[in-house]
N, C-alpha and C positions, 0 to 999 in steps of 0.2 A: 405126209400127215393128212388125214381126212379133213376136208374143209367143213367148217361148222355153220356156214350161212350162205344163203343166196340172196338175191334182191328180187323184189316183187316184179320188176320189169322183165326178169328172165323167165317168168312164168308165161306159158303160151296162152294168149287171150282167145277164148272161144265162148261167146256169150251163152249159147244154148246147149253146149255139150253135156252138162250134167243130166239133162232130160233123157239122154240115151240109157241111163241106168233105171231099170224098172221100178225098184223100190223108191228111189228118189222121186221118180215121176209120179208114182201113186200118191206118196205123201205130199208132194208139191200140189197136186190137184186138190187133195183133201184140205190142205192149208188155204188154197185159193177160195174154195167154197166157204170155209170158215171166215176168211177175211171179208168176203162179200157180206156175210151176215153181220160181222162186227162193224163194218162201216155203215151199213144201213141202220144198225142199232144205234150207232153214235149220232147219226143225223136225227133219229127219232128222239133220243135222249136230250140232245141239245135244244131241239125245237120245242119239245115238251116243257123244258125249263123256262124258255123265253115266254111260253104261254102261261105258265104258272106264276112267274115273277119277272118283272122288267129289269130287275137289278143286275148291272154288269158284274157285281161282286159275287152274287149267287151263281150266275152262269159260269164265272171263272172257278168258283168253288166246286162245281160239278167236275171240271177237269182236274182240279186239285185232289178231289176224293179218289178219282181213278188212279192218279199217280201215287198218292199216299199209301194205298193198299199195296201197290207193287213195291214201294220203298220199304215198307215194314216187313213184308213176307218173302221177298225174293231170296234173301241169303239163306234162311233155313230151308226153303224149298229147293234152292240150288244144291245145297249139301245133300238133301234127300235124293236128288236126281243122280248124284255121284255115288251114293251109298246103296240105293235099292234099284230095282228094275225100272229103267226109264220108260219102257212101254206101258207098264201097269200104272205108273204115276201119271203118264199122259192121258190114259183112259179115265182115271179118277178125276183129273182136272176138267176133262170135257163134260163129265156127268155133273160136276159142281156147277159149271157155267150154264149147262142146259137148264137146271132147276132155277138158277138165278134169273135167266132171261124169261123163263116161263112165269115166274112170280111177278116180274115187271109187267109182262103182258096182261096177266089176269087182273092185277090191281089197277092198272091204267084203264082197262076195259070196263071195270066195275065203277070207275069214277072215284076211287078212294085215294088216288095219288096226291101227295103234297110235295112242296119243294124239298123239305128236309128228308122225307121218305125216299124221294128219288135219289138224293145224294147218298143216303144210307145204302140203298139197294145197289147203286152204282159201285159203292165201296165193296160190297159183298161180291159183286161180279168181278171186280178187279183183283180180289184175292185169288180167284181162279186163274186170271191172267198171270199173276205173280208166280203161281205154281207151274203154269204151262210154258211161259216164255223161255226160261233157262233150259227146260227139257227139249223143247222144239228146236232151239238153236244148237244144243249140244249133240243131237243125233245127226245133224247135217254132215259133219265130217266122217261119220260112220258109214255113209251111203255113197260117197264119191272119193276118187283118188285125191291125194293132197294137191296135185297139180291143178285140179279143177275146183279147189275150194273157193277161190275168189269169185268164180262164175256162179258156184252154188249159192254163196252168200248173197250175191247180187240178185240171183233169181228169186231167192226168198224175199228180198225187197221188192222185186218186180211183182210177185204175187200180191203183196200188200198194196202196191200202187196201181195194179190193174183194177183191183177192187176199189181203190180210192178214186180211180178215174170214172168208174161206171156206177158203183154202188151208191154213192151219195145222191146222185140224180134219181136212181131208182127208189132210194129211200125217201127222197123228197116227194116223188110221185105217189108212193104208197101212203105216206103221211097225209098228203093232200086228199087222197081218195078215200082212205079208211080211218086214218088216225095213227098216232104213235104206237098204240098197242100192237098194231099189225106187224111192224118191223121187229118188235121184241119177240113175237111168236115165230116169225120167219127165222130169226137168228137161232132160236131154240131148235128148230128143225135142222139147221145146218150142223149142229153139234152131233145129231144122230148119225149123219153121214160120216163125219170124221171118226166117231167111235167105231163104226163098222170097218173102216179102213185100218185103224189101229189094231182091232181084234184079229184081222187077217195077217198082219205083219208078224214075221217070225225072225227077229234079229239074231245074229250069231253072238254068243256071249263068250268073253275070254274066261278060261277056267283058272281058278286060283284055289289054293288050299288055305289061304289066310282068312280069318274072320272078317266080316264087314266092319268098316269103320263106325265108330259111335258118332252120333250126330254132332254133339258139341265139339269133339275133337276134330271132326271133319270141317266144321265151320272155322275153327282156329287155323287149321292147316291151309284152308283156302285163302283166308285173309293174309297169312304169312307169305303165301306164294305171291299174292298181289303186291304186298309191301316191298318185296325184293325183286320185282320185275319192272325195271325202268320203262320198258316198252308199254306195259299196261298202264302205269301211272301217267304217262304222257297222253295216251289215248283217252283215259278217263277225264283228265283235266280238260282236254280240248272239247270233248263231247259235253261235259258238264256246263262249261261257260257258254258254248254256242247254243245249247238247248235252253239254258236259262233265258237268254235273249230271244231266241226264236219261239219260245212258248207263248209269247204274247199273241202271235197269229193263231195258234191252235186254240187258245183260251177265248179270244175275243172275236173270232170270225163270225159266230152266230149273231152277235150284237152288231158288228160291222155290216153284215148283210141286211139285217132287218132295219137298223136305225139309219145308217149312212147311205145305203143303196136302195132302200125301200123294196127289198126282195121278199117273196113268199118262200115257203119251204122248198118248192121245186127249184126256184132260182138259187137258193142257198146250196142245195145239193149239187146243182150244175157248177156253181162257183168252186165248191170244194173239189168237184171232179176235175176241174182244170188243173189243179195241183197234181192229181194222180196221173193225168195224161202226160204232163211234163216229166214226171218221174219215170213212167214207163218208157217214153221215147229216149230218155237219157241212158237207158241200158245199152243202146247201140254205141254211144259215145264213150262210155266209161272204160272199156278195155283199151281203146286207142289212147285215151287220156292217161291211163296208168302206164302204158308203154312209153310215153314221152315225158311224163312228169313224175317226180317223187311223190310218195304218199303225202308228205307234209305240204308240198306245193298244191296238190289236188285239193286237200282239205281246206287250205287257206282260201283258194279261189272260190270254193263252194260256200264258205262262211261269208266272205265279202259279198258274193252274189246274192245270198239270202238277205243280208242286211240291206242291200240296195232295193230288193223287192219290198221290204218293210217300209222303207222310205217312200217308194213309189205309191204304195197303198195309202200312206198317210196323206197323199196329195190328190189322188184320183177322186172323181165324183161319178164316173161312168161305170156301169156294170161290165161293159165290154173291156174297158181298160183294166178294170180290176181282174177280170178273167185272164187277160194276157199276163198281168203281173203274177197271178197264181200259177200259171203255166211255167213261167220262168222260175218261180219259187219251187215248183216240183222238181225241176232239173237240179237246182242247187241243193235241195233237201236230200235227194237220192244220192248225189255225189258225196255229200257230207256224211250221211249215215253209213253208206257203203264203205267209205274210206276208213271210218273208225271201226266198223264191225269186222272188216277184213284184218285190220291191224290187231284187234283183240283175238280173233280166231288163230292167227298165225303165231301169236305170242303165248299160246296156251296148249299144253299137252292134254291128252284125252282124260287122264285120271282126275283132273281138277277142272275140266272144262265147264261143267254146269255151275260150279261154285264161282268161277271167274265171271261167267256170263251173268250170274245173279248179281254180282257186285256191279257189273256194267249196267244192269237193269236198275239197280238202286240209284246209281249216278244219273242215269237217263231220266227216270221217273221223279227222283228227288229234285232235279233241276227244273223239270216241267211243273211239278207241284208248287215249288217255291216261286217260280216265275209266274205261274198263273195267279197266285195270290197277290204278288207284287204288282203285276201289270193290271189285274182287275181293280185293285185299290186305286192305282194311279189313274186308270180310265174313269173311275167313278168320281174322283176328286178333281182331276185336271183335264179330262177329255180323252177320247179314244185315240185320236190322231197323235197326240203327244206321247201316249203309251207306245204306239208303233215306232215312232222315231227313237224313243229311249231304248226300246228293245234292239233296234238295229245298231245303235251306237254301242250298246253293251257287247254285241257280237263282235264288232270290229275291234274294240279294246281288248276283249278276251283273245282274239286271234293274234294280235300283236304280242300279248304276254306269252301265249303258247309258242310262238315262233322263237321267242327269246329263251324260254326256260323248259318248254315241254314239246319239243319237236317230235313228230312221228318218225320212226326209223324205217329205212328201206330194208333193214336186215331182217332175215327170217331165221329164228333159232332152229337148230336141228334137234327135234324132240324124238327122233327115232330111238327106240329102246336099244341100248348097247349090250346089256346083260353081261358086262365084262367083270363084274365083281364076283369073286369066287364065294362059294358057300362057306360060312364061318366053320372052322374046325373046333368042335365043342366036345367036352367030356360029359357034360350034362346038358339037357335041352331045357331052356327056360320056357316058362309059360308065356303066352302071347301078351298078357297084360302086365308082365313084369317090367319094371323100369322105374325111373328113367334109365336110358342106356347111354353110356359114355363110349364114344369111339375115338381111339387115338391112332394117328398115323405118324410114324417116326421116319425122319429123313436125315441123311448125312450130306451136307452141302459144303463144297469147297469155298474158301474165302472170296474168290473172284466172282462167284455166282450168288452171293448172299443178297445183294440188293435186287437183282431181277427175280430171285426166288421169292422174296417177301412180296414183291409186286404181283407176281403170278399167284401166290397164295391168297392174297386179298381179292383178286378177281374170282378165285374159286369159292371164296366165302359166300358170295351172293348165290351161287348155284347150290351150295350145301343148304343154306337157309331156305331157299326156294323149294328145295326137294324134301323138306321136313325137319331140318335141324332148327331148334329154337335157341341154341347158344353155340357160338363158334369162337375159337381163340387159337392164335399161333404162339407157341412158347419157344424160347431159346435157352439152352442149358449153359449157364455161365462157367461151369467146370469143364465143358466140352463144347467150344463155340461153334463147331461144325454140326452139332446135333440140334435139330428142330423137331418139334412135335406139334402137329395139327390136332386139335381136339374139337369135337362137336357132340351135342347131346340131342337125343330124340325122346319122344314121350314114352315109348314102350318098345319091347322086343318085336312085337308084331309090326309096329311102324317102321322099325329098321329093316325088317324083312321086306316090307313094301318098297323101301328105298332100293333094295336090290332089284326089284321088278321094274322100278321107274327110272333108274339111272339111264341117262341119255348119251347119245354120241357127243353132244356139246360138253357134257361133264367129263366124259372119257378123254376128250381132246384137251380139256383144261388140266386134267391129271397128267396127261402125257407131257404137257409143257413143264410141269413141275418135275416130272421124272427125268427130263432132259438136262436138268440143272444140278442133279445130285452127283456125289462122288462116283466115278466110273466103277462098275462092278458091284455096286450096292443096290438094294431094292428097298422100297418103303416097307415098313413093318407095321401091320395093322393089328390092333387089339380091341377087344370088346369088353366092357365092364358094365355090370348091372347093379343099380343101387340096392343096398340091403335095407329092407324095411325093418323098423323096430319090432322085435318079437318074432321075426321070421326064422324058421328052422334052417339050419345050415345044410347045404347040399354037398354031397361027396361024390 
């Protein structure tokens, strides 16, 4: 029987191998340019807010506005990325962010900016990020072999953190020399370069005769996939709790640098850059760490390490010591984010990847938005250092809960398309929108195999639901105790045909486990039934 899983440790660690692929390399460089612009933009945005208002709550609300936009728009945008051309959507989002950055630059240069206008335009900018992030992450597996996916995901993080290591300091220098408007305009220029690279990219598209999924249905199927994927639920819980606690550093660092360390914009940029340096250098360590430790153990060590950094920052009074703590925080942050991101990518097939990643972005940004408001309020009422301690304690408590109920799995599901379902034998061809569709599979099971058969069928239930079924049930015929009927329903005939294209090796092996328990010489009997709508003409 074909094995259905491997472990992450069995994957060959090679930190830079994805860069050998020309398409990945070109888009990675484009992403790096964009990341430089984004981090410089963030420094200018945060420093401008501290200049417009000294309130820690308003500074934290700036971070919350960024996260709230992504929280609200990621899911429909992720569904769009699975339904329409991802390249065109990526270009559209770059154009959106270009105009948002340009507006920020012009209004700031004109002296018309206010705290609430800055929060509002930051929200508009982040709508583009919400559109862009699921698309950008979803195209990574299209450019590299599956064996190199962990390294490609890590390199995507490296791009962010190379920019984080250098761009904040550059942004601080630009802000000191010219003002925040300059970094906004420089960010707008980086989007032009990314658009040019995307225009030249010509991805290979899988051909299908099926109509595109409708947006609302695509959203529902994406959420259904997540709901019935324990690996994803574990990753989302772990990331949500750890980011809620860790967001206090992201939200309050500008206030910490200015108020507690008496730094100017350049010093703030350098302090932020220390975290990026640590994250970049951690790239060398992560493949070795993954080879020796389970994903759950790696994530736990990273969460505890970041919590210790928060505690250290609550105690230090020196900018040099704070820089060392930020360096260690970068190592822990990269290990934390990379562990969760790799787990999500491995637990997701290509047909629903952007939707799943959009849910991940919602968890990610929702936790940061909520945490930013909570820690900003606590800092304003009880002090900045107490907020840092509370954030670290929350991360440790969440990690303990995660290891108890939501452990990351080392198992890698096999989502290779098996295409083993035969084409249904039909007298009349239903329309794609006809439905719902009831699929029944009849089995004959000898008495000695009944209990293992029921257990195996219940394991298959999760795969059916994950692959599009919204209802599943196993029936037994009391007049013929050896007769079992598996039933499941999907939204439409087109959705069932998509199931034929999406059925995986993992599902094939689960079906084989059932087939091994039936009466010798019998085969499962599959039937399809389509709901008759009131007033519909009969087909002959």
